[in-house]
C-alpha positions, 0 to 999 in steps of 0.5 A, a space after each residue: 296410231 297411224 290414223 291419229 298421225 294422219 288426222 293430226 296432219 290434216 288438222 294442222 293443215 286446216 289450221 295452217 290454211 286458216 291462219 294463212 287465209 287470215 294472215 293473207 287478208 290482213 296482209 292485203 289490207 296492210 298494203 293500203 294501211 302501210 301506204 297511208 302510214 308512210 304518206 302523212 307528209 304527202 297529204 299534210 302538204 296537199 291539204 295545207 296547199 288547199 287550206 292556204 288558198 281557200 276558194 269558194 264554191 264553183 271557183 275552186 280552180 286550184 284546189 280541184 286541180 291539185 286533187 286531180 293532179 295527184 290522182 292522175 300521177 297515181 294512175 287514175 283516169 280523170 274526166 274534167 269539167 263534168 256535170 256542167 261544172 268547170 271544177 268538177 271531175 270524176 277519177 276512175 281506176 280499175 274495171 268490172 264490178 262492183 263499182 265503188 265511189 268516194 265523194 270529195 269536196 274542196 270549197 271554202 267559206 267566205 269571211 273566215 280567214 284565220 291563221 293556224 294559231 289558237 286565237 283569233 287572227 285574221 290572215 286576209 281581212 274579209 278573206 275566205 277560210 276552210 271553216 268546214 274542213 273541206 280541204 281535209 275532206 277532199 284530201 282524205 278522199 283522194 288519199 283513201 282512193 290512192 291507197 285502195 288503188 295500190 291494193 287493187 294493183 297489187 292483188 289484181 282484185 276486180 272492180 272499179 273505183 271512182 272518185 267524184 270531185 264535187 264542188 260547191 257543197 256550201 250552197 251551190 249543191 254541186 252533187 245535185 248536178 252529178 245526180 241530175 246527169 246520172 253519174 251515180 246510175 251504175 255505181 253500187 255504193 258510195 263512201 262519204 265522210 266529213 271533218 268533225 270533232 269526234 270519230 263516229 258513224 254518221 247514220 243521221 238524216 238531214 233537212 231538205 233545202 231550197 234557195 230562193 232570190 226575191 227581187 223587189 221592184 219599186 220607183 225611185 224618187 226624192 225621199 224629201 221633195 217627192 216621197 209620194 211618187 216613190 215606192 220603196 223596194 227596200 220597204 218591200 224587203 223589210 215588210 217581207 222579212 218581218 212577215 216571215 219572222 212572224 211566220 216562224 212561230 207557226 211552222 214545225 219546230 225542226 224546219 228552218 228559214 234564213 235570209 240575208 239582204 243581198 241588195 238594199 237598193 242604194 247608198 243614199 237615204 234621200 233616194 227612194 230605193 227602186 230595187 232591193 233583193 233578199 236571199 232565202 233558204 227554206 229547210 224541212 225534213 221532207 220535200 212535201 213539207 218543204 214546199 208547204 212552207 215555201 208556199 207560205 213564204 212566197 205568199 208573204 212576199 206577195 203580200 209585202 209587195 202589195 202592201 208597199 206598192 211594189 212588185 216582186 219576182 221570185 227565182 228558185 235556184 237550181 241545186 236544191 237538195 234532198 234530205 240524206 237517206 241513211 243506211 243501217 247495213 252500210 253503217 255497221 260495216 263502216 263502224 267495224 272498220 272505224 273501230 279497227 282504225 281507232 281515234 287520233 293520237 295527238 302529240 303534247 304540242 298538239 294537245 297544248 294547241 287544242 287546249 288553248 282553242 278549248 279555252 275560247 269555247 269553255 271546253 275542258 281538256 277532258 272533253 277534248 281527249 275524246 278524239 282518242 276514241 271512237 264514239 260507239 254507233 247506236 242503232 237507236 239513233 239511226 235516222 236522227 234528224 240534224 238541223 243542217 243540210 247537205 247535197 249528199 242527200 241527192 246522192 243518197 237517193 240515187 245510190 246507197 251512201 255510207 257516212 262517218 266523221 273523223 276528228 279534225 277539229 277541237 271538241 267544243 268548236 262551233 261549225 264554220 268557225 275560226 277555231 275550225 280553220 285554225 285546227 284544220 290547217 295543222 297536223 291535227 287536221 291531217 291526222 283526222 284525215 288519215 283516219 278517214 282515208 284508212 276507213 275508206 280503204 278498209 271498207 272498200 277492200 271489204 266490198 271489193 273482196 266480198 261483193 255479197 256485203 252489198 246485198 243487204 245494203 242495196 235491199 235496205 236502200 230500195 226499201 227506204 226509197 219506196 216502190 217505184 221511186 224515180 229521182 228528179 231534182 227539186 229544182 231542175 236546171 244548170 249550176 248557178 256558177 256565179 253564186 259566189 262571185 262578187 257583183 
């Protein structure tokens, strides 16, 4: 009988220890989650502060400063103006291994000024707006980082947390210069998210992208009195654009070519334009394919110049970007934590607001309700090609990156739209940002608590890059800091 009593005591002790261990882990996680639950108003104010004063790429002085100040106030050491970019920063907390990074963006888009109302209402004619939700992206990243810091501080966990404040995702390729300068060299893994209209792991890839300026040079002349003495640079641009439009039929269907005429060469029709400029993006799913198409576009520019009696100069802008390299092992870990956090819960007022926005895109209330749930991760869709591009691509070829999206916009809303500016600047946007911050916190806690989780992530990363891979930027150079400035 005594043996059974002893056995029961031992078993009870084991069960108790197991429960205590489970409770302890849950308790540790709650340090971060409780902080975020109590800090909604803090991060609602912060994101709205950035939303209210939208700044374009490499010009995000106030936006970047607001995020830096919050990190500094919460015990992070902030290094400013890194990678040759005045608005870039790296914030660090903790010490030792592993080293986990979080990406933060904060640039806005031009021409998307919009009020927080469910109908189109411009606040500032021609003004900027956060149509891609980067005010939420940066705010959630900082919120998640502070929550993780509080967990490290309370538990005494070993490891280093870094927040990479990366400007100018929209065209400037800010992260490329972080990669070029080696900021990810000693980082074990990087967490990334993006505002969206659903809650889901993002295990897709993207298109590589390069930006080129083509400047045509001609001869000015009186268009009526001496047309034979003139050579129109604008004719060169128009001939070039027409040739590229014909080229589109003969490139692979998933590649993309876009252009805008940035300088038409003057304002008076009776003066033959002596100069004109057109800005191009070329996108493709691989670097070799990108340069193959670019070579054909360059040939079209040369042909247009020859045919119009003009000359053309070409400038490949630094900040060209790699396709994103996804990671299955990392995606599975994020999926677990995203499911634990769940979707967003809107109030009746928020639902009514969303349904009004839905009317502008013919989106049904039932479709809008999907923000309450997490879209299941399907490994069959791993590596699915998205038609856009992101400078996260360059980061993902330097260090394993795990990505996901959270519901900050109304389902059915197009990207870079007034609908996204409107919803993102309200509590709808903030609720999605808090979901993202919680996923950051839980995933980082997993990695700090159990660094062995990094082993399959890193093994897959090295295999995907290929033996002997060495990163080099597509177009080496300094950041084009004035690419968003008015001339």
